[in-house]
C-alpha positions as CSV (number, residue, x, y, z in Angstrom):
1,M,55.8,115.9,124.5
2,T,55.4,112.4,122.6
3,S,55.7,114.0,119.0
4,F,59.3,115.5,120.6
5,Y,60.3,112.0,121.5
6,R,59.2,110.6,118.3
7,C,61.1,113.5,116.2
8,F,64.5,112.7,118.6
9,T,64.1,109.2,117.9
10,V,63.8,109.6,114.1
11,V,66.7,111.8,113.9
12,L,68.7,109.5,116.2
13,V,68.1,106.5,113.9
14,C,69.0,108.7,110.8
15,L,72.2,109.6,112.3
16,F,72.9,106.1,113.3
17,G,72.5,104.8,109.5
18,L,74.3,107.8,108.3
19,A,77.3,106.6,110.2
20,G,77.2,103.4,109.1
21,C,77.9,104.6,105.4
22,F,81.2,106.0,106.4
23,G,82.9,102.7,107.1
24,S,85.5,101.6,104.9
25,V,84.9,99.4,102.0
26,A,86.3,96.3,103.6
27,D,83.5,97.0,106.1
28,Q,80.8,97.4,103.9
29,T,81.5,93.8,102.1
30,G,81.3,91.7,105.3
31,L,84.1,89.8,103.6
32,N,87.9,89.4,104.5
33,P,89.8,88.8,101.1
34,A,92.9,86.7,101.4
35,E,94.3,88.1,98.3
36,R,94.0,92.1,97.1
37,I,95.2,93.0,93.7
38,E,95.2,96.3,92.0
39,I,95.1,96.8,88.1
40,D,95.4,100.1,87.5
41,D,98.3,100.6,85.0
42,D,98.5,96.8,83.7
43,Y,96.1,95.5,81.2
44,A,96.3,91.7,82.5
45,T,97.7,90.3,85.4
46,E,97.9,86.6,87.2
47,V,96.9,85.9,90.7
48,V,97.5,82.3,92.6
49,V,94.8,81.7,95.4
50,D,93.6,78.8,97.5
51,R,90.3,77.3,96.8
52,G,87.5,79.1,99.0
53,D,89.7,82.0,99.2
54,V,88.0,85.7,98.8
55,L,89.6,87.8,96.1
56,A,89.5,91.3,95.7
57,V,90.2,93.3,92.6
58,D,90.3,96.8,92.7
59,L,90.9,98.9,89.8
60,A,90.4,103.0,88.8
61,S,87.2,103.4,87.5
62,P,87.5,104.4,83.7
63,L,84.8,107.5,84.1
64,G,87.5,110.0,83.6
65,K,88.0,108.6,80.3
66,G,84.5,108.6,78.9
67,Y,83.9,105.0,80.0
68,R,81.7,103.0,82.7
69,I,82.2,99.5,83.9
70,S,79.7,97.5,82.3
71,A,80.4,93.6,83.7
72,A,82.7,91.3,84.7
73,S,82.6,87.7,82.9
74,F,84.0,84.6,84.1
75,D,83.6,80.8,84.8
76,P,80.7,80.7,87.2
77,S,81.7,76.8,88.0
78,M,85.1,78.4,89.4
79,I,84.4,81.6,90.5
80,R,81.4,83.5,92.2
81,M,81.1,87.4,92.6
82,E,80.3,88.4,95.7
83,R,80.3,92.1,95.8
84,F,81.0,95.1,93.3
85,L,81.6,98.2,95.1
86,E,82.1,102.0,93.4
87,Y,84.1,104.1,96.2
88,T,85.9,107.7,95.9
89,E,89.7,107.1,97.6
90,G,90.9,110.6,97.8
91,E,89.8,112.4,94.5
92,E,90.2,109.0,92.8
93,R,86.6,107.2,91.7
94,R,87.6,103.3,91.9
95,V,85.9,99.8,91.6
96,R,86.3,96.9,93.8
97,Y,85.0,93.1,92.8
98,L,85.2,90.5,95.3
99,F,85.0,87.2,94.2
100,T,85.4,83.2,96.0
101,V,87.1,80.8,94.2
102,L,85.2,78.0,94.1
103,M,87.5,75.0,92.7
104,D,90.7,74.1,91.6
105,G,91.6,75.1,88.2
106,T,92.7,78.3,86.0
107,S,90.2,80.9,84.9
108,D,90.1,84.5,83.3
109,I,88.0,87.3,85.1
110,L,87.4,90.0,82.3
111,I,86.1,93.6,83.5
112,K,84.2,95.1,80.7
113,M,83.8,98.8,80.1
114,R,81.4,100.7,77.8
115,P,81.3,104.0,76.6
116,I,79.1,106.3,78.5
117,D,77.8,107.8,75.4
118,G,76.9,104.3,74.2
119,G,78.6,102.0,71.8
120,A,80.3,98.7,71.9
121,E,81.4,96.9,75.2
122,E,85.3,96.3,75.5
123,V,87.5,94.6,77.9
124,F,89.2,96.8,80.2
125,R,91.0,94.6,82.5
126,Q,91.8,90.8,82.7
127,V,92.8,88.9,85.6
128,T,93.9,85.4,85.3
129,V,93.2,83.2,88.6
130,K,94.8,80.2,89.3
131,T,94.3,77.8,92.4
132,N,97.4,76.8,94.1
133,A,96.7,73.0,93.1
134,Q,98.1,74.3,89.3
135,D,101.2,75.2,90.5
136,G,102.5,71.8,91.2
137,L,104.9,69.5,88.6
138,F,101.9,67.5,87.5
């Protein structure tokens, strides 16, 4: 009987573990973005946030076009990357970056991609991040 209970316990633990995998992307991050932007069609966009805010950047994965996301470059004194997630929404493969804005200023986030078969890295999308302090007259 003890092996039955041991096996039953292992199965329960596995089921609860798998159930946690099916939560939403927001649940998986543990972060609550103050601003969320989608940049599927535009090459570049601009967003204004407050210092300390978490910014979510969502975009369609370039896998269908023969590319993969390879990096995100940004000014680490102003922006900290918190998470990178790949997920499926309906039939579409998507990517989400989560960043925290650390200080006032303006900085670009460059989302880069590389051909799946190898080759040079290139910029896929650009997000210009400004803090609210940059909106004033002075």
